[in-house]
N, C-alpha and C positions, 0 to 999 in steps of 0.2 A: 922524157921523164917529167920534166916540168910542164910539159902540155897536159899530160894525163892530170895531175894535180889541179890546174886550172880548170880542165874538163870538167872533172867531178866537182869542183865547188861553186861552177858556175851552175851546174845539173843542180844539185842542192839548192843552192840559191831560190832557182826556178821553181825547185817542187816546193820550198817553204812560203814561197810569194804565193803561189797558187792555193796552198793550203790556209793562209791568211785569207785570201780574197775568198773564199769560199766559207770560212767563219763568218766574217762579216757580213756575208750575202746571210749565213744562217740567222743570224742575229737580227737583221735586218727583217728577214721574213716574219721572227717570230714576234716581234714589236708592232708589227704591220697586222697580224694577225690577233693580237692582244686588244687592238686598237677597233680594227674593223670586222665587220662581220660578212659583208658584202664583198663575193669575190671579186667584182668589175672594179669596186671601189679599191680593193688591196693590189690588184693590179697597176691601177692607176697610178697608184701612191709608189710603190716599188717602181717603177718607170719614171716618175719625177724624181725619185731619189738618185736611180743610176744611169736613166738616161740611154740614149740608143748606142753608145758608146762601151757597155758592159761588156755584150757579149765579144765584142772586138778584142778588148784587153783580155779575154780569158784564152780566146785563141793566138792573139800574140804571144802571151805567155808560153803558150804550150808549143809554138813553133819555135819559141828561143831555146825552150830543153832541148827541143832536136837539133837544133842547130849548133848547142852547146858541145854535141858529139863530136863533132866534124870541126869548127870555126868557134872556139870558145872564147878569143878574144873580141871577136867580133860581136858574137851574143853578148858577153859583159858590156860591152861599151854598149849594145841597145839596150840592155837591162837601165842602164842609166838613164835612156831617154824618155822609158815608160813615165817615171815621175813627173816628167816635164808633160808629158802628152796628157797625165791626167789632168795637171793644172791648169794646161790649156782649156781642156776640152769640160772641164767640171762647171764653167760659168755655162757654156752651152746647153749642158745636161741636166744639171740639177737644180733644185729649188730649197731652200732652208726649211727642213722638214719641222723644223720647230715652229717657224714664223705660220705655214699652212696649218699646223695643230689647233695654233690658237685661235684659227678663225671660227665663227660658228659653220653649223653645218652646212646649210645654204650658202656660203662663203666657199667651202671645200669643194664642194659640188660645182660649183661656179667654176673655181681655179681649176679643178682637174679635168671639167671637160673641154678648157682650152688646149688646142693642139700645141704640140711641143715649142714649133715657133714662135706662137703667143705666148707661153709660158716664158720662153727666154726674154721675146720684148718686153712683157709686163714686169720682170724683174729686172731689168736695164733700166724702166721708168722709176721703178721704187728706189733702184740707187741713185738715179739721178735726184728724185725728188730727197732722198736723206741727204746725200752731199750739198743739195743747196740748204736745206734747214741747218746742218754742221755748219757751214760757212757763214750763214745768216746769223751767229751768234745769237744775241740779245734782241737784236731788230725784231719785233713782232710783226711789222708790216712785211719784211721780206719773208719772212714765214708764211705768212697767209697768203703770200702770191704764190710760192713757192705752192702749198696747197692747192690754191685756186688752177695753179698752170697744170698741175698732177691730175686733179679732177675732172678738168676738160679734157685732157688728152686720153684720159680711163674711159670718158664717154665716148670720146668719138673714135677711138681705137677700139675698145672691146666691149662696149655698151654696158659697163660697169657706174650702175649710179654711186652718187655722193654718199646717199645713206650706208651703200653696200662698204665702200670704203671706210666708212667713218666706225664701222664696224668691224673690220679687219685692223683697224689702226687706232681704235678706241681711242678717237676722238669723240668730244662732246658734240653734243645734235646740235646746239644751239650756241651760239657765239654770243 
C-alpha cells in the first residue's frame, strides 16, 4: 500500500518536472524569437543556453517516470541526482545569455560561431579574468596586468582582437 503511494508521488513529481522543463523551453524560445530573426542565430543562441545535455535531461526524466512504476525509491533517489547533474553540467553547456545579449551584433556573431568547446574555454578565461580583477582590489596595475593577460590569451586561443574585447567588456579604447 505504501509502495503504491510512493510510486504515484514519484510519477507525479516526474510529470511536474517534465512540465516545468517544457515551460522553461517555451519561454526561452519565445524570448529568442523576439530578439532574433535569423533561424540559424536562434538555434545557436538556444544551444548556447541549453547546451548538449538538454535532450539527455528530458530522456532521463521520462525514463525515471517509467522506473517509478516499478522501483519508486530508486527513481526518487535518482531524481535527487538531477539537480546535482544539472549544476555540474551547466558550466560546460550554458553561457550567460545576458552577457551575450550585451555584445554588439558582430560580437554575438563571433561568439556564436565558436564551437561549444571554445565557448566553454572562453567562458573559463572570462571567469579567470574576473576573479583576478576581483582579487586585485584597488590595485590598478594588477587589474591592467589581468586585462593584458586576458587579451593575449584571447588573441592566441580564439583570434579575438583587443578592440573586440573592449567592445564586449565596455572598456575605454584608450587608456
